[in-house]
C-alpha positions as CSV (number, residue, x, y, z in Angstrom):
1,X,119.2,28.7,153.9
2,X,116.4,27.8,151.4
3,X,115.5,31.5,151.1
4,X,119.2,32.4,150.4
5,X,119.4,29.8,147.6
6,X,116.1,31.0,146.1
7,X,117.2,34.6,146.3
8,X,120.6,33.7,144.8
9,X,118.9,31.9,141.9
10,X,116.6,34.8,141.3
11,X,119.4,37.3,141.2
12,X,121.5,35.0,138.9
13,X,118.5,34.6,136.5
14,X,117.8,38.3,136.4
15,X,121.4,39.2,135.9
16,X,121.9,36.8,133.0
17,X,118.7,37.9,131.4
18,X,119.9,41.5,131.4
19,X,123.1,40.5,129.7
20,X,121.5,38.4,126.9
21,X,122.0,39.5,123.3
22,X,119.2,39.9,120.9
23,X,120.8,37.9,118.0
24,X,118.1,38.8,115.5
25,X,118.7,42.5,116.1
26,X,122.5,41.9,115.9
27,X,122.0,40.3,112.5
28,X,120.1,43.4,111.3
29,X,122.9,45.7,112.6
30,X,125.5,43.5,110.9
31,X,123.7,43.9,107.6
32,X,123.7,47.7,108.0
33,X,127.1,48.3,109.5
34,X,129.0,45.8,107.3
35,X,128.6,48.4,104.5
36,X,131.0,50.7,106.5
37,X,134.3,49.5,105.0
38,X,137.5,51.6,104.8
39,X,136.7,53.0,101.3
40,X,133.2,54.2,102.4
41,X,134.5,55.8,105.6
42,X,137.4,57.6,103.9
43,X,135.0,59.2,101.4
44,X,132.6,60.4,104.1
45,X,130.0,60.8,101.4
46,X,127.1,61.7,103.6
47,X,128.4,64.7,105.5
48,X,128.2,68.3,104.5
49,X,129.7,71.4,106.2
50,X,127.8,74.6,107.1
51,X,129.7,76.3,104.3
52,X,128.4,73.7,101.8
53,X,124.9,74.1,103.0
54,X,125.0,77.9,102.6
55,X,126.5,77.5,99.1
56,X,123.6,75.2,98.2
57,X,121.1,77.8,99.4
58,X,122.9,80.6,97.6
59,X,123.0,78.6,94.4
60,X,119.3,78.0,94.6
61,X,119.5,74.2,95.1
62,X,116.2,72.8,96.3
63,X,117.3,71.3,99.6
64,X,115.4,70.3,102.8
65,X,116.7,70.9,106.2
66,X,115.5,68.1,108.5
67,X,115.8,69.0,112.2
68,X,115.8,65.8,114.3
69,X,116.4,67.5,117.6
70,X,113.9,67.0,120.4
71,X,110.9,69.3,120.6
72,X,112.2,71.2,123.6
73,X,115.5,71.8,121.7
74,X,113.6,73.0,118.7
75,X,111.4,75.3,120.8
76,X,114.5,77.2,122.1
77,X,116.5,77.4,118.9
78,X,114.7,76.6,115.7
79,X,115.3,76.6,112.0
80,X,113.2,79.1,110.0
81,X,114.5,78.2,106.6
82,X,111.5,77.8,104.2
83,X,112.3,74.2,103.4
84,X,112.7,72.9,107.0
85,X,111.0,69.8,108.4
86,X,111.0,69.2,112.1
87,X,110.8,65.5,113.1
88,X,112.5,64.5,116.3
89,X,114.8,61.5,115.9
90,X,112.6,59.3,118.2
91,X,109.7,59.8,115.7
92,X,111.7,59.9,112.4
93,X,111.3,56.3,111.4
94,X,107.6,56.0,111.8
95,X,106.0,55.3,108.4
96,X,104.0,58.6,108.4
97,X,107.1,60.6,109.0
98,X,109.3,58.8,106.4
99,X,106.6,59.5,103.9
100,X,107.1,63.3,104.5
101,X,110.7,63.1,103.3
102,X,111.4,64.0,99.7
103,X,113.2,61.6,97.4
104,X,114.0,64.2,94.7
105,X,115.9,66.8,96.9
106,X,118.9,66.7,99.2
107,X,117.9,66.2,102.8
108,X,120.3,67.8,105.2
109,X,119.9,66.1,108.6
110,X,120.5,68.5,111.6
111,X,120.9,67.9,115.3
112,X,122.7,69.8,118.0
113,X,126.3,68.6,117.5
114,X,126.1,66.3,114.5
115,X,126.3,62.9,116.3
116,X,122.6,62.1,116.0
117,X,122.5,63.4,112.5
118,X,125.2,60.9,111.4
119,X,123.3,58.0,113.0
120,X,120.0,59.1,111.4
121,X,121.6,59.8,108.0
122,X,123.2,56.4,107.9
123,X,119.9,54.7,108.9
124,X,118.0,56.8,106.2
125,X,120.5,55.8,103.6
126,X,120.2,52.2,104.5
127,X,116.5,52.5,103.9
128,X,117.1,54.0,100.4
129,X,117.3,57.7,101.1
130,X,120.6,58.2,99.3
131,X,119.8,61.9,99.2
132,X,120.3,62.3,102.9
133,X,123.4,64.1,104.3
134,X,124.4,64.9,107.9
135,X,125.4,68.4,108.8
136,X,128.9,68.2,110.2
137,X,129.0,69.9,113.7
138,X,125.2,70.3,113.9
139,X,123.2,73.4,114.4
140,X,125.7,74.8,116.8
141,X,128.4,74.9,114.1
142,X,125.9,76.2,111.6
143,X,124.9,79.0,114.0
144,X,128.6,79.9,114.5
145,X,129.2,80.0,110.8
146,X,126.2,82.1,109.8
147,X,127.1,85.8,109.7
148,X,126.1,88.8,107.6
149,X,129.2,88.0,105.5
150,X,128.5,84.3,104.9
151,X,124.8,84.8,104.2
152,X,125.4,87.6,101.7
153,X,123.3,86.8,98.6
154,X,120.7,84.7,100.4
155,X,117.2,86.0,100.2
């Protein structure tokens, strides 16, 4: 009976510990996500389409494509655009990598589908990179959009 009570207490302690909330982290998230009000979400100011990206390139805008996909993803399908930076999302927010990002050019954040890019872009903007934009639909949508017709005029 004593072993049963000790085991039950151990299980209860471990299960409550796994459901505890890190309130300090929650406060940090609140400070970041409280900026996402209705007006901000309607504007969707930090998303660009593949068409917009190709127009920027055609118009000679000095942009940087930031590929945040994992290294295995990048090794299979990669960006070869001259102004591409490859920093996986799990390494993006290290000081040495943030220092690689330009402050004077648009940064187009790219992942596979656009979901990680949105999260990373929002985090970058909360750090002061107001020049960061997420590619809507990710590299898969970009790849489907790129054709000889859409890339006409790009050198």
